[in-house]
C-alpha positions as CSV (number, residue, x, y, z in Angstrom):
1,M,124.1,84.0,12.5
2,A,126.9,82.3,13.1
3,G,129.5,82.2,9.9
4,V,128.2,85.3,8.0
5,G,130.1,88.1,9.7
6,S,131.8,88.9,6.5
7,V,131.6,90.9,3.6
8,M,132.5,88.1,1.6
9,S,132.3,84.4,1.2
10,D,135.9,82.7,1.7
11,Y,134.2,80.2,-0.7
12,M,136.7,80.1,-3.2
13,T,140.2,80.0,-1.2
14,D,141.3,76.9,-2.1
15,K,139.7,76.4,-5.1
16,V,141.6,78.8,-6.9
17,K,145.4,77.1,-6.5
18,L,145.1,74.6,-9.4
19,R,148.5,74.1,-10.7
20,N,148.4,73.0,-14.2
21,G,145.3,75.6,-15.0
22,T,141.6,74.7,-16.1
23,T,139.7,74.0,-19.3
24,Q,136.9,76.4,-20.4
25,N,134.9,73.3,-19.3
26,Q,136.5,73.8,-15.8
27,R,136.0,77.4,-15.5
28,A,132.5,77.4,-16.4
29,A,132.0,75.3,-14.2
30,L,134.2,76.4,-11.2
31,E,132.2,79.6,-12.3
32,K,129.0,78.4,-12.1
33,E,129.4,76.9,-8.8
34,A,131.1,80.0,-7.2
35,T,128.1,82.3,-8.1
36,R,125.6,79.4,-6.4
37,A,127.6,79.5,-3.3
38,R,128.1,83.3,-3.3
39,D,124.2,83.3,-3.4
40,D,123.9,81.4,-1.2
41,Y,125.9,83.3,1.3
42,A,124.0,86.3,0.2
43,T,121.0,84.9,0.9
44,R,121.8,83.3,4.5
45,R,123.9,86.9,5.6
46,A,120.3,88.8,4.6
47,A,118.2,86.4,6.6
48,A,120.6,87.1,9.6
49,K,120.7,90.6,9.2
50,A,117.3,91.0,9.5
51,E,117.0,88.7,12.1
52,Y,119.3,90.6,14.4
53,A,117.2,93.8,13.0
54,S,113.9,92.3,14.2
55,K,115.3,91.2,17.3
56,V,116.7,94.9,18.2
57,K,113.1,96.0,17.4
58,S,111.4,93.3,19.5
59,G,114.4,94.8,22.4
60,E,115.6,90.9,23.0
61,L,119.3,92.4,22.0
62,R,120.5,96.1,21.8
63,P,123.4,97.2,19.7
64,P,126.4,97.7,21.1
65,T,127.5,101.6,21.9
66,S,130.8,102.7,20.7
67,I,132.4,102.6,23.2
68,E,131.5,98.6,24.0
69,S,132.8,98.4,19.8
70,M,135.9,100.5,20.1
71,M,137.0,98.6,23.3
72,K,136.1,94.7,20.8
73,V,138.7,96.6,18.5
74,A,141.4,98.0,21.2
75,R,141.6,94.0,22.4
76,G,142.8,93.6,18.8
77,H,147.0,92.5,17.9
78,Q,149.1,96.0,18.5
79,D,150.6,96.0,15.9
80,N,147.4,97.0,13.9
81,D,146.8,100.9,12.8
82,S,142.8,100.7,13.9
83,V,143.5,98.8,16.9
84,K,146.5,101.7,17.9
85,A,143.6,104.3,16.6
86,A,140.9,102.0,19.3
87,R,142.9,102.6,22.1
88,R,143.7,106.4,21.8
89,A,140.0,107.2,21.7
90,L,139.0,105.1,24.4
91,R,142.3,106.8,26.8
92,K,140.8,110.0,25.7
93,R,137.5,109.5,26.5
94,G,138.5,108.0,29.9
95,Y,138.6,104.0,29.3
96,D,141.1,101.8,30.0
97,W,141.0,100.0,27.0
98,K,142.2,96.6,29.1
99,T,139.3,96.3,31.5
100,G,136.3,98.6,30.1
101,R,136.6,101.0,33.1
102,R,136.7,103.9,33.4
103,L,140.4,106.1,34.2
């Protein structure tokens, strides 16, 4: 399931930096290749999500609790607003975001 965590593929990240522009045929080929990569990524992501759901259903895995999810976010960069919000929410619920223990 590794490599399919993002909603969007990063396939086109380095493909759009062409110095002299592109011809119509080059653009068509690039769009065709990007469509193929996007469809492949969507297929792999759907398969990974289905595998995760089946493992949760069988009891092999369990989804993270809301506290565990907030702990993961709270360990992010301190300037990020979502990190600050997660830390406030954990403090409000009586958890130390650094250790994960009750206050």
